[in-house]
N, C-alpha and C positions, 0 to 999 in steps of 0.2 A: 241151609250149605249141604251140597248133594252127599251122601254117603255113599260108601261103593256097596253093592250088592255083597252081602257074608262069603257067597262061593260064586264066582267063574259060572253065568248062564249059559255056556257053549263050552264043550269039550277044547283042550288043549289044542293051540294051532288052526283052531275055525275060526267061524264070524257070522256075525248076523249083517244084515244088508238094510237100507232105508234108500226109496226113490221117493225122490219129491220132497223131502222130509226139512231139508236145510239146516238150521242150530239144533233141530228135535235129534238127530243123528247123535252129535256131539254126548246130549245131556242123557240119552238113553245109555248109550255106552257108557257114562260113569254111575247111570245105576246097574247098570249090569253087570258092570266090573271085566267086559271083553269086549273087542271090538266090534263095532256098529260101524262097517262102510257108508260114507254118504257118497251113492250114486249119482246125486246130484237129477238131471231130467224135472226140474222146476217146471211149472204150467204144461205138463206135458199131458197127452189127453191119450186117449188109445191108438190114433195114428204116428206120435212118436212111440210110441210103448214098442208095437209092432215091429217098430223100423229099425230099433235101438239094437246092440249088440248084448244081450241079457246073460252072456255065456257067465262071466262074476256072479251077476246073484243069485243064476242055478245051484251055483256052487254055496249058498248060504245058508245055514241051518234055518234062520227065517228072513224074509224079506215084508218090509213094511209097506207097504204101497201106498202111498198118501193117492185117495181119490180125488181128480183133475173133475171140474164142473162138467155137466151134462152138455154141456152147449160144447167144449171145445173137444170136435171131430169134425170131419170132414162128412159131408151130404147132400142129399140131393137136392138141397136149397142153397147149400153155400159152402164155402174151399175155406179151410184156416192153412195155416203156416206150419207146414211139414214137422217141423222142432217145437218153435213156440207153439202150442197148441191154442192158447187164449189171444191168437192174432187173425181177425179179419180177414180174406182175402180178395175175396170174389163170389160176388151172388153169382144162382145161375137160374137160367129165363124161366127156373119154376119158379120162385121168390118174386123176381122183378113181376110175372102176370100173378102172382098172388097177392103182393102187395104194390100195385103199379107206383103209390102216390112219396112212397118212402124213395129218398133221395141216398144211396148206397155210398157216393163217393166221400162221404165226412165219415166213413167207421172204417175204425180201425182195429177194434178191440171184441171181441164176444159178445162180453157181457153189453156193451153199447148198442151192440145188434141187437141183442134180447130185449132191452129196456125199451129200445125203440120201435121196437114189433109192437111190444105189450101196451105201452101208450098209443098206439095207430090200430090195433084190433086183436085184441085176448082171442077171440075165438078161431082167426087162422091164425094166429100162432100155433094155438095147442095142433094145427096141424101139422105145424116143420115140430114140435115138440114129439109129436108122434113117431115120426120117422127117424129123429134124433137120438131116442132113447130106445127104439129096435136095433139101431145100428149100434149103439153105443154098447146094449146089450150083449149084441153078438161079440164085436172085437174085445172088449171087454174078459168074456169069456174062453179067448183065445189067449190073451194075454195069463189069465188063471190056470190053462192048460198046460204053458210053458212056464210056467209059477209054480207049481200046486204046493210050494212050502209057504207061498204067502197068507202075508196078514195086510185086510185093507182098513186103511184109516180114514175114516168118513166124517170129516170136520163138515157138519153141519150148518148152513146158511140159509134162512127160512127163503130169502131170494131167488134160491138158484131151483134147477130144475130137478136135480138130481135126490131124491128119495130114498131112504135105508134100503125099500123094497127091490130097488132097482141091484143096490149092489149085494145085497143078503141073497140072491138068484143065483151068486158067479161061486157058491161052491168052497168058499173061504170064509174063514175069521174075520168077522166087522165090528170093526171097534167105534163106535160113533161120539164124537162127544161135541160141542158146539162151537163154533169159530170163533166168533167174538168171546175174546177175555179169556180162553184157554191156553195158560202159558206151557213153557216146553217141557216145563215139570210134569204138569199135571199128565200132559201127554204120554209123557215116558211112562208113570208109572201104572197108567191105562193099559200099555202093551207091555208091563214086564213078564203079568201072568202069560203071556204067548211066546215069550220067550223060555221062560222058565221050563213052558211044556216039553221044552227041546233038551234041556238041559241035562246032562249023563247022569 
Protein backbone atom coordinates (compact mmCIF):
# COMPACT_ATOMS: atom_id res chain seq x y z
CA UNK A 1 0.00 0.00 0.00
CA UNK A 2 1.32 3.46 -0.93
CA UNK A 3 1.82 5.72 2.08
CA UNK A 4 1.52 9.48 1.60
CA UNK A 5 4.56 11.61 2.32
CA UNK A 6 4.62 12.99 5.89
CA UNK A 7 4.62 16.54 4.51
CA UNK A 8 3.46 17.76 1.09
CA UNK A 9 6.38 18.07 -1.31
CA UNK A 10 5.24 21.40 -2.74
CA UNK A 11 3.89 24.68 -1.33
CA UNK A 12 0.17 24.89 -0.70
CA UNK A 13 -1.70 25.72 -3.89
CA UNK A 14 1.20 24.61 -6.06
CA UNK A 15 1.73 21.41 -8.03
CA UNK A 16 4.17 19.20 -9.86
CA UNK A 17 3.55 17.90 -13.39
CA UNK A 18 4.42 14.88 -15.48
CA UNK A 19 4.64 14.62 -19.27
CA UNK A 20 4.37 11.19 -20.84
CA UNK A 21 4.04 9.36 -17.54
CA UNK A 22 0.56 7.83 -17.63
CA UNK A 23 -0.34 6.02 -14.37
CA UNK A 24 2.97 7.01 -12.76
CA UNK A 25 1.59 10.52 -12.14
CA UNK A 26 -1.13 9.20 -9.81
CA UNK A 27 1.35 7.03 -7.92
CA UNK A 28 3.79 9.90 -7.58
CA UNK A 29 1.04 12.21 -6.31
CA UNK A 30 0.03 9.69 -3.64
CA UNK A 31 3.61 9.34 -2.43
CA UNK A 32 4.38 13.07 -2.58
CA UNK A 33 1.19 14.12 -0.81
CA UNK A 34 0.49 16.89 -3.32
CA UNK A 35 -0.93 17.22 -6.84
CA UNK A 36 1.03 15.82 -9.77
CA UNK A 37 -0.78 16.77 -12.95
CA UNK A 38 -0.67 14.24 -15.78
CA UNK A 39 -0.23 16.44 -18.84
CA UNK A 40 -0.43 13.50 -21.23
CA UNK A 41 1.65 13.62 -24.42
CA UNK A 42 2.41 9.90 -24.44
CA UNK A 43 4.80 8.94 -27.25
CA UNK A 44 5.80 12.60 -27.58
CA UNK A 45 9.27 13.20 -28.93
CA UNK A 46 10.91 16.60 -29.34
CA UNK A 47 8.71 17.47 -32.34
CA UNK A 48 5.48 17.18 -30.33
CA UNK A 49 6.94 18.82 -27.23
CA UNK A 50 8.11 21.88 -29.14
CA UNK A 51 4.64 22.29 -30.67
CA UNK A 52 2.76 21.69 -27.41
CA UNK A 53 1.36 24.42 -25.19
CA UNK A 54 3.69 24.10 -22.20
CA UNK A 55 2.40 27.13 -20.27
CA UNK A 56 0.78 24.99 -17.57
CA UNK A 57 3.89 22.82 -17.28
CA UNK A 58 6.02 25.95 -16.90
CA UNK A 59 4.03 26.88 -13.76
CA UNK A 60 4.77 23.58 -12.03
CA UNK A 61 7.32 23.27 -9.23
CA UNK A 62 8.87 20.30 -11.04
CA UNK A 63 8.12 18.77 -14.44
CA UNK A 64 8.93 15.09 -14.80
CA UNK A 65 9.52 14.52 -18.50
CA UNK A 66 9.57 10.92 -19.71
CA UNK A 67 12.10 10.73 -22.52
CA UNK A 68 10.92 9.13 -25.73
CA UNK A 69 13.20 6.91 -27.81
CA UNK A 70 15.82 8.69 -29.87
CA UNK A 71 14.18 7.57 -33.12
CA UNK A 72 10.92 9.47 -32.48
CA UNK A 73 11.52 12.72 -34.34
CA UNK A 74 11.58 13.95 -37.91
CA UNK A 75 15.03 14.24 -39.42
CA UNK A 76 16.87 14.33 -42.73
CA UNK A 77 16.03 10.67 -43.41
CA UNK A 78 12.36 10.28 -42.42
CA UNK A 79 9.30 12.11 -41.10
CA UNK A 80 7.18 11.22 -38.07
CA UNK A 81 3.62 12.15 -37.11
CA UNK A 82 3.59 15.68 -35.61
CA UNK A 83 1.78 14.57 -32.41
CA UNK A 84 2.34 10.81 -32.17
CA UNK A 85 6.05 10.89 -32.79
CA UNK A 86 6.32 7.08 -32.61
CA UNK A 87 4.47 6.88 -35.94
CA UNK A 88 6.55 6.77 -39.12
CA UNK A 89 4.97 8.92 -41.85
CA UNK A 90 7.32 8.94 -44.84
CA UNK A 91 10.90 8.36 -45.95
CA UNK A 92 12.94 11.11 -47.56
CA UNK A 93 15.04 10.64 -50.71
CA UNK A 94 18.14 10.41 -48.50
CA UNK A 95 17.02 7.18 -46.86
CA UNK A 96 15.56 5.62 -50.00
CA UNK A 97 18.90 6.11 -51.72
CA UNK A 98 20.80 4.84 -48.68
CA UNK A 99 18.54 1.77 -48.35
CA UNK A 100 17.30 1.10 -51.91
CA UNK A 101 16.41 -2.51 -51.06
CA UNK A 102 13.94 -1.56 -48.28
CA UNK A 103 10.20 -1.29 -49.00
CA UNK A 104 8.96 1.49 -46.71
CA UNK A 105 5.28 1.18 -47.65
CA UNK A 106 4.51 -1.39 -44.94
CA UNK A 107 6.29 0.47 -42.13
CA UNK A 108 4.05 2.50 -39.81
CA UNK A 109 6.03 2.86 -36.56
CA UNK A 110 9.56 4.05 -35.88
CA UNK A 111 10.52 0.92 -33.91
CA UNK A 112 9.62 -1.20 -36.96
CA UNK A 113 11.64 1.16 -39.15
CA UNK A 114 14.77 0.93 -37.02
CA UNK A 115 14.52 -2.86 -36.68
CA UNK A 116 14.18 -3.16 -40.46
CA UNK A 117 17.16 -0.90 -41.13
CA UNK A 118 19.28 -2.70 -38.52
CA UNK A 119 18.50 -6.06 -40.08
CA UNK A 120 19.46 -4.67 -43.49
CA UNK A 121 22.75 -2.94 -42.66
CA UNK A 122 23.95 -1.72 -39.25
CA UNK A 123 26.72 0.32 -40.86
CA UNK A 124 24.32 2.36 -42.98
CA UNK A 125 21.91 2.68 -40.04
CA UNK A 126 24.73 4.33 -38.07
CA UNK A 127 24.65 7.21 -40.56
CA UNK A 128 20.93 7.68 -39.89
CA UNK A 129 21.39 7.41 -36.13
CA UNK A 130 24.12 10.06 -36.11
CA UNK A 131 21.80 12.61 -37.74
CA UNK A 132 18.87 11.67 -35.49
CA UNK A 133 21.04 11.94 -32.35
CA UNK A 134 22.29 15.40 -33.31
CA UNK A 135 18.78 16.67 -34.01
CA UNK A 136 17.42 15.04 -30.81
CA UNK A 137 20.03 16.79 -28.68
CA UNK A 138 19.33 20.16 -30.31
CA UNK A 139 15.54 19.86 -30.00
CA UNK A 140 15.57 18.49 -26.45
CA UNK A 141 17.98 21.24 -25.48
CA UNK A 142 15.29 23.73 -26.53
CA UNK A 143 12.66 21.82 -24.51
CA UNK A 144 14.95 21.88 -21.45
CA UNK A 145 15.44 25.64 -21.94
CA UNK A 146 11.65 26.13 -21.89
CA UNK A 147 11.26 23.91 -18.80
CA UNK A 148 14.32 24.60 -16.63
CA UNK A 149 12.67 22.82 -13.67
CA UNK A 150 12.45 19.56 -15.62
CA UNK A 151 13.59 16.20 -14.29
CA UNK A 152 14.21 13.74 -17.11
CA UNK A 153 13.00 10.17 -16.66
CA UNK A 154 14.99 7.81 -18.86
CA UNK A 155 13.45 4.33 -18.98
CA UNK A 156 16.43 2.50 -20.37
CA UNK A 157 15.85 -0.13 -23.03
CA UNK A 158 18.99 -1.85 -24.39
CA UNK A 159 17.31 -2.14 -27.80
CA UNK A 160 16.94 1.63 -28.08
CA UNK A 161 19.50 4.05 -29.46
CA UNK A 162 19.04 6.60 -26.67
CA UNK A 163 21.87 6.47 -24.16
CA UNK A 164 22.32 8.05 -20.76
CA UNK A 165 24.97 10.35 -22.26
CA UNK A 166 22.37 11.86 -24.61
CA UNK A 167 20.10 12.88 -21.72
CA UNK A 168 22.97 13.90 -19.45
CA UNK A 169 24.04 16.67 -21.81
CA UNK A 170 20.75 18.55 -21.47
CA UNK A 171 21.57 20.20 -18.14
CA UNK A 172 18.63 18.68 -16.22
CA UNK A 173 18.65 15.99 -13.52
CA UNK A 174 18.24 12.53 -15.06
CA UNK A 175 16.66 9.50 -13.38
CA UNK A 176 17.50 6.29 -15.25
CA UNK A 177 15.65 3.03 -14.61
CA UNK A 178 15.27 -0.16 -16.66
CA UNK A 179 12.13 -0.07 -18.76
CA UNK A 180 11.49 -3.79 -18.25
CA UNK A 181 9.94 -4.84 -14.93
CA UNK A 182 9.94 -1.38 -13.34
CA UNK A 183 6.63 -0.73 -11.56
CA UNK A 184 5.08 2.76 -11.20
CA UNK A 185 5.83 2.70 -7.46
CA UNK A 186 9.54 2.12 -8.13
CA UNK A 187 9.58 5.01 -10.59
CA UNK A 188 7.81 7.27 -8.10
CA UNK A 189 10.25 6.42 -5.30
CA UNK A 190 13.19 7.28 -7.57
CA UNK A 191 11.61 10.64 -8.46
CA UNK A 192 10.61 11.69 -4.92
CA UNK A 193 14.02 13.15 -3.95
CA UNK A 194 13.82 15.56 -6.89
CA UNK A 195 10.37 16.74 -5.79
CA UNK A 196 11.60 17.06 -2.20
CA UNK A 197 14.38 19.41 -3.28
CA UNK A 198 11.71 21.94 -4.24
CA UNK A 199 9.68 21.52 -1.06
CA UNK A 200 9.30 24.65 1.11
